[in-house]
N, C-alpha and C positions, 0 to 999 in steps of 0.2 A: 218106245216112241215110234210113231209112224211119221216119216219125213216126207213132205210134199214139196215138189219144185216144178217149175215150168221151164222148158228149154226150146230153142229153135233147132233147125236141122244140124247145126254144128255144135250143139250142146251149149250155146250161148245163153247167158242169164240176163246180163245187163250191159248197157252201153252208156258211157259217160255218166255213171252213177245213177242211171234211170233204168227202170224195168223196160224190157223190150216191148211188151204188149200187155193188154189187159182184156178180159172178156167176162162180162157179168154172168153169163150162163155157166162159165167155169167156176166162178166164185160160189154160185149156188150149188153146183155139183159137189164141190169140196165140202161145203157145209152139210149137205145131205149125207155124204159118205162118213163124215166125222161125228154125226149126231148133233151138229150145230156148235160144237166147242173146239176152238183151235188156239194154239199158241203161235205168235208171229211177232216180227219186228214192227215197231210203231209206224215205219214208213209204208208197211203193207196194209195197215188198218183201213185206209180209204177205199181199198178194193171191195170191201164188204159193206160200204155205206148203204146200199140198197137192200141190205139184209138185217132189218132191225132186231130180229130175234137171235142173232148170232151172239154167242158167248166168246168174246175175244180176250185173250190174255197177252198183253204186250210184254215182250222179253228182249233182252239184248244179245242173247246167244241161244242157239238151239239146245245146248246142254241144259238149259233151265226148264225144258219140257219134262213133265213128270212121266214116269213109266206108263205106257199105254196111251199117252197123250198124242194128239195130232199136231204136228208142227209144220206150218207153211213158211218156207224160207226161200227168199229170192236172191240170195247171194251165195258164193261158194261156202261150203262147210269144211270143218276140219277133217282131214283124212282119218283121224282117230275116232270120229264119231261112230257109234255103233247102234244105229236104229234097228228095230226089229223088222221093219218093212219100209219100202220106199214106194210112193206113188209119184211117178214121173210123167208129167203132162207135156206132150209135144205139140207145138204150134203148127208143125208141118209147113213151115216157111223158113226162109233164111233172112235173118236180120243182122245189122251190124252188132258186134259184141266186143267187149274188152274184159268181161268177166265170164268165166265158163264153169259149168257144172263139174264138180269133183265127186266121184263115187266114193262114199265113205269106205275106207279099207281097200279101195281099188275096184275097178270095174269087174275083174275076175271073181270077186267075192260074191257077186250077185247073179241071180238067174231070174228070167222073166217067167212069172207064174201065169200071167195072162195079159193080153193086150186087147183093148176095146176102143173103137172109134165112136164119137158122138158129135152132133152138131153144136157149135158154139154160137154166140150171138154175133160176134164180129169175125169169127173164123169158121169157114164152112165145115172144117173137120178138125177136131182135137183128138189126139190119141192118148189114152191113159194106159200106162204100163204099170203093172203091179210086180214089184221085184222083191224077192226074198233071198236071204243068205243061202249060199251053197253050203253044203255040209263039208267041213274040213275032214281030212283023212282020219283024224283022231276022234271024229264025231262032234266036234265043236263047230259052231257056225261063226 
């Protein structure tokens, strides 16, 4: 599974049970990257309203995403989750937050493969980080 999340400057995800922000250019970017098919919580489905060709699969937990599937998740995930890759989108702003991003397996488990900036619709700059697992000493990720 490829895990997709959006964070602010303090790794905030949500405030008072609501997403911090939305950006329709980012929604389209995610669909373009995923081939148009993503798994997501029903609360996130409305972010893709302007994308009629999107194949959206509503799930109650990221663990329901099939191997190789793209999972857009706007809440903290279990530290035990083992995605094959993470796409972490940074709003490059500070928002109020009471729910924060948790790196599956801990932040030290991940390394940044590449970082790219692009313009959003409501955000002048969105940063996409592509994270992959670091190799463990015994060769396992």
